[in-house]
C-alpha positions as CSV (number, residue, x, y, z in Angstrom):
1,M,14.1,31.9,-1.7
2,G,10.9,33.4,-3.0
3,K,7.4,32.0,-2.5
4,A,7.1,30.5,-6.0
5,S,10.5,28.7,-5.5
6,R,9.5,27.4,-2.1
7,I,6.1,26.0,-3.5
8,K,7.9,24.4,-6.4
9,T,10.4,22.7,-4.1
10,E,7.7,21.5,-1.7
11,R,5.7,20.0,-4.6
12,K,8.8,18.3,-6.0
13,N,9.5,16.6,-2.6
14,S,6.0,15.6,-1.8
15,T,5.0,11.9,-1.7
16,P,2.0,10.9,-3.8
17,V,-1.0,10.0,-1.8
18,T,-3.9,7.7,-2.7
19,H,-7.1,6.8,-0.8
20,E,-9.7,4.1,-1.1
21,P,-12.3,4.8,-3.8
22,N,-15.7,5.9,-2.5
23,V,-17.3,2.8,-4.0
24,P,-15.6,-0.5,-4.1
25,Q,-14.4,-1.4,-7.6
26,N,-14.3,-5.1,-8.4
27,W,-13.3,-6.1,-4.8
28,P,-10.6,-7.1,-4.2
29,D,-9.0,-7.4,-7.6
30,G,-9.9,-3.8,-8.5
31,H,-8.0,-2.5,-5.5
32,V,-4.9,-4.7,-5.1
33,D,-2.9,-7.3,-7.1
34,V,0.4,-9.0,-6.8
35,E,2.3,-10.5,-9.7
36,L,5.8,-11.9,-10.4
37,T,7.8,-10.0,-13.0
38,G,9.5,-11.6,-16.0
39,S,13.2,-12.5,-16.0
40,D,13.9,-9.4,-18.0
41,Q,13.0,-7.1,-15.0
42,G,15.4,-6.1,-12.2
43,E,12.7,-6.5,-9.6
44,C,10.8,-9.7,-8.8
45,I,7.4,-8.6,-7.7
46,V,4.8,-6.1,-9.0
47,V,2.3,-4.8,-6.4
48,T,-0.6,-2.8,-7.9
49,V,-2.7,-0.7,-5.5
50,H,-5.5,1.3,-6.9
51,G,-4.0,1.2,-10.4
52,V,-0.5,2.3,-9.3
53,R,2.1,-0.3,-10.1
54,H,5.1,-0.7,-7.8
55,Y,8.1,-2.9,-8.9
56,L,9.8,-4.4,-5.8
57,H,12.7,-6.6,-5.1
58,S,11.7,-9.7,-3.2
59,T,13.4,-8.5,0.0
60,T,11.5,-5.2,-0.1
61,A,8.2,-7.1,-0.8
62,H,8.9,-9.4,2.1
63,E,9.5,-6.5,4.5
64,L,6.4,-4.8,3.3
65,S,4.5,-8.0,4.0
66,K,5.8,-8.3,7.5
67,K,5.1,-4.7,8.3
68,L,1.6,-4.9,6.8
69,S,0.8,-8.1,8.8
70,S,2.0,-6.5,12.0
71,R,-0.1,-3.3,11.6
72,I,-3.2,-5.3,10.5
73,E,-2.9,-7.5,13.6
74,E,-2.5,-4.4,15.7
75,W,-5.5,-2.7,14.1
76,D,-7.6,-5.9,14.3
77,A,-7.0,-6.3,18.0
78,D,-7.9,-2.7,18.6
79,A,-11.1,-2.9,16.5
80,K,-12.3,-6.1,18.2
81,S,-11.5,-4.6,21.7
82,R,-14.0,-1.7,20.8
83,G,-16.7,-4.2,19.7
84,A,-16.2,-3.8,15.9
85,L,-15.6,-6.6,13.5
86,G,-12.0,-7.2,12.7
87,V,-10.6,-8.5,9.5
88,L,-8.7,-11.5,10.8
89,D,-10.3,-14.8,11.7
90,V,-8.0,-15.4,14.6
91,D,-7.9,-13.5,17.9
């Protein structure tokens, strides 16, 4: 496989990446939103992050919620242990 073919394959298999904007944009609504879909959709939930819409089944959305909560709690405890402000009100 030549170099051009390899680069094309790598580009095709790459996962899109987004980052926080340099300046907050209408915080928090300009960064993240969650909506229910209509009954005509196969998925139940729409999660929009930085303008990218993700259509999810409720089971996928629930698992995402659990994993996010777990990591946020982990990050918050670490941040507070280093003297920084966390994002959670509880310790």
